[in-house]
C-alpha positions as CSV (number, residue, x, y, z in Angstrom):
1,M,-55.3,11.1,61.2
2,P,-53.6,11.9,57.8
3,S,-53.6,15.6,56.9
4,Q,-53.0,17.1,53.5
5,Y,-51.1,19.9,55.2
6,T,-48.5,17.6,56.7
7,Y,-45.7,18.1,54.2
8,L,-46.4,21.8,54.0
9,A,-46.3,22.1,57.8
10,L,-42.9,20.4,57.9
11,M,-41.5,22.7,55.3
12,L,-42.8,25.8,57.1
13,F,-41.4,24.5,60.3
14,T,-38.0,24.0,58.6
15,L,-38.1,27.6,57.4
16,A,-39.5,29.3,60.4
17,G,-36.5,29.1,62.9
18,P,-33.7,30.1,60.4
19,L,-35.9,32.8,58.9
20,F,-36.7,34.3,62.4
21,L,-33.1,34.1,63.5
22,S,-31.7,35.5,60.3
23,F,-31.9,39.0,61.6
24,E,-29.9,38.3,64.8
25,K,-27.0,40.8,64.7
26,N,-24.1,38.5,65.2
27,V,-24.6,35.8,62.5
28,A,-26.5,38.4,60.4
29,Y,-27.6,35.7,58.0
30,S,-30.1,38.2,56.4
31,K,-27.2,40.2,55.1
32,K,-26.0,37.2,53.1
33,W,-29.3,36.4,51.4
34,K,-28.1,38.2,48.3
35,Y,-25.7,35.2,47.8
36,L,-28.6,32.6,47.9
37,P,-30.6,33.0,44.7
38,V,-28.0,31.6,42.3
39,P,-27.1,28.5,44.3
40,F,-30.8,27.9,45.0
41,F,-31.8,28.2,41.4
42,I,-29.1,25.9,40.1
43,T,-29.6,23.2,42.7
44,T,-33.4,23.4,42.4
45,V,-33.2,22.8,38.6
46,Y,-30.8,19.9,39.1
47,F,-32.8,18.2,41.8
48,V,-36.2,18.8,40.3
49,I,-35.0,17.0,37.1
50,W,-33.6,14.2,39.3
51,D,-36.8,14.0,41.5
52,S,-39.1,14.1,38.5
53,L,-37.4,11.3,36.7
54,F,-37.2,9.1,39.8
55,T,-40.9,9.8,40.5
56,R,-41.8,8.9,36.9
57,H,-40.0,5.6,37.1
58,G,-41.2,4.6,40.5
59,I,-38.0,5.0,42.5
60,W,-40.0,6.9,45.0
61,S,-43.5,8.3,45.3
62,F,-45.5,10.8,47.4
63,N,-48.4,9.8,49.6
64,D,-51.4,11.9,48.5
65,N,-52.8,11.8,52.0
66,Y,-50.1,14.2,53.2
67,I,-49.7,16.7,50.4
68,L,-51.9,19.5,49.0
69,G,-52.2,17.8,45.7
70,V,-50.7,20.6,43.6
71,K,-48.0,19.1,41.4
72,I,-45.5,20.5,38.9
73,F,-43.5,18.0,36.8
74,L,-45.0,15.2,38.9
75,L,-43.6,16.8,42.1
76,P,-45.8,18.2,44.9
77,I,-45.4,21.9,45.4
78,E,-44.0,21.1,48.9
79,E,-41.1,19.2,47.2
80,W,-40.2,22.4,45.3
81,M,-40.2,24.2,48.7
82,F,-37.9,21.5,50.0
83,F,-35.1,22.5,47.6
84,I,-35.3,26.1,48.8
85,F,-36.2,25.8,52.5
86,V,-33.8,23.0,53.4
87,P,-30.7,24.7,51.8
88,F,-31.8,28.0,53.4
89,A,-31.9,26.3,56.8
90,C,-28.7,24.3,56.3
91,L,-26.8,27.4,55.2
92,F,-28.1,29.2,58.3
93,I,-26.7,26.3,60.4
94,Y,-23.4,26.5,58.4
95,E,-23.1,30.3,59.0
96,S,-24.1,29.9,62.7
97,A,-21.5,27.2,63.3
98,N,-18.9,29.4,61.6
99,F,-19.7,32.3,63.9
100,H,-20.0,30.4,67.2
101,I,-17.2,27.9,66.7
102,K,-14.2,30.2,66.2
103,K,-11.6,27.5,65.7
104,D,-11.7,25.3,62.6
105,Y,-11.4,22.0,64.4
106,L,-11.7,19.8,61.3
107,Q,-9.3,21.8,59.2
108,K,-6.5,19.2,59.5
109,Y,-8.9,16.3,58.9
110,A,-11.4,17.7,56.4
111,Y,-9.7,16.2,53.3
112,H,-9.3,12.9,55.0
113,I,-13.0,12.8,55.9
114,N,-13.9,13.8,52.4
115,A,-11.6,11.2,50.9
116,V,-13.0,8.4,53.2
117,I,-16.6,9.2,52.3
118,L,-15.7,9.5,48.7
119,I,-14.0,6.1,48.6
120,I,-16.8,4.4,50.5
121,I,-19.7,5.7,48.4
122,S,-17.8,5.1,45.2
123,I,-17.2,1.4,46.1
124,V,-20.8,1.0,47.3
125,A,-22.1,2.6,44.1
126,V,-20.1,0.3,41.9
127,L,-21.2,-2.8,43.9
128,N,-24.8,-1.7,43.7
129,I,-24.9,-0.2,40.2
130,H,-28.3,-2.0,39.6
131,K,-29.9,-0.1,42.5
132,I,-30.8,3.2,40.8
133,Y,-31.2,5.5,43.9
134,T,-28.0,4.2,45.6
135,A,-25.9,4.3,42.4
136,F,-27.0,7.6,41.0
137,N,-27.0,9.4,44.4
138,F,-23.6,8.1,45.4
139,I,-22.0,8.6,42.0
140,S,-23.3,12.2,41.8
141,A,-22.0,13.0,45.3
142,A,-18.7,11.3,44.6
143,V,-18.1,13.3,41.4
144,L,-18.7,16.6,43.3
145,M,-16.6,15.5,46.2
146,A,-13.8,14.5,43.9
147,Y,-14.0,18.0,42.3
148,V,-13.7,19.5,45.8
149,Q,-10.9,17.1,46.8
150,F,-8.6,17.4,43.8
151,I,-9.5,20.6,41.9
152,L,-11.3,23.2,44.1
153,K,-9.4,22.5,47.3
154,P,-11.4,25.0,49.4
155,H,-10.2,26.4,52.7
156,W,-13.7,26.1,54.1
157,L,-14.0,22.3,53.8
158,G,-13.5,21.6,57.5
159,R,-16.2,24.2,58.3
160,F,-18.5,22.6,55.7
161,Y,-18.3,19.2,57.5
162,V,-19.1,20.8,60.8
163,G,-22.1,22.5,59.3
164,Y,-23.1,19.3,57.6
165,F,-22.9,17.3,60.8
166,F,-25.0,19.8,62.7
167,S,-27.5,19.8,59.8
168,L,-28.0,16.1,60.3
169,I,-29.9,16.9,63.5
170,P,-32.9,18.7,61.9
171,F,-32.5,16.4,58.9
172,F,-33.2,13.3,61.0
173,L,-36.1,15.1,62.6
174,I,-37.8,16.3,59.4
175,N,-36.9,13.4,57.2
176,G,-37.8,11.0,60.0
177,V,-41.4,12.3,59.9
178,L,-41.4,12.2,56.1
179,T,-40.3,8.5,56.0
180,Y,-42.2,7.4,59.1
181,L,-45.8,8.4,58.1
182,P,-44.7,8.0,55.2
183,V,-45.1,11.2,53.2
184,V,-42.4,9.8,50.8
185,R,-42.4,6.2,49.9
186,Y,-39.3,4.5,48.6
187,N,-39.0,1.5,46.2
188,N,-36.6,-0.6,48.3
189,A,-35.6,-2.6,45.2
190,E,-33.7,0.6,44.2
191,N,-31.8,1.2,47.4
192,L,-29.7,-0.7,49.9
193,G,-32.6,-1.3,52.3
194,I,-30.5,0.0,55.2
195,R,-32.6,2.4,57.4
196,L,-31.5,4.8,60.1
197,I,-34.7,4.3,62.1
198,T,-37.0,4.9,59.1
199,I,-34.6,6.9,56.9
200,P,-32.8,5.2,53.9
201,I,-29.1,5.6,54.5
202,E,-28.8,7.1,51.0
203,D,-30.6,10.2,52.2
204,T,-27.6,11.2,54.3
205,I,-25.5,11.4,51.1
206,Y,-28.4,13.1,49.3
207,C,-28.3,15.8,52.1
208,L,-24.5,16.1,51.9
209,F,-24.7,16.5,48.1
210,L,-27.4,19.1,48.2
211,L,-25.6,21.1,50.9
212,L,-22.2,20.8,49.2
213,M,-23.6,22.1,45.9
214,N,-25.0,25.1,47.6
215,V,-22.0,25.9,49.7
216,I,-19.6,25.7,46.8
217,M,-21.6,28.4,44.9
218,Y,-22.4,30.4,48.1
219,E,-18.8,30.6,49.1
220,W,-17.7,31.5,45.6
221,L,-20.1,34.4,45.5
222,K,-19.0,35.7,48.9
223,E,-15.4,35.5,48.0
224,R,-16.1,37.2,44.6
225,A,-17.9,40.0,46.4
226,K,-14.9,40.6,48.6
227,K,-12.7,41.2,45.6
């Protein structure tokens, strides 16, 4: 039976594990919380504007049966939580992977991986420029990835992709529920129509873009603090 607490419960579930484990002494994620407000604020502003416009124009919508009903700029309050709780959890995964996987296995391949994804999503975006979610999502991610590839050239890119790949595990779990019920409904005329079980394939790039935005600022603030 539909419950108005479904989306809220999913967000609290997303937060609970990383929050509880933040005080574990080895990863010590809680000591890095001071670097989170700036990335979270900037990405939240960006994605709230994006989400609000897409909701207004029917690119996607939210099922009232699964949300509390409190909306700000057309977005459920749970969606606002999404832009804080999901990056919080993903950055915890990123830091945990950095600690537990000592060797940077993707260091030699990171820029190749980045370049391949960049080229693929750029081509797909151009060929599907009329599909708004696909085009806007892929072009936005491609611009940021091009900045990383050719200008920023960070030493942590290999570790980012390890963290991203691990983040896809809870992503498929949480987003799978959101799209199966569905809590979030997509206008398939505005995407490729390719689903990973019930998840639009575009959401994997949406996740990559959201995490990469946060990691860029997060790592910059950490390196600045060291200096």
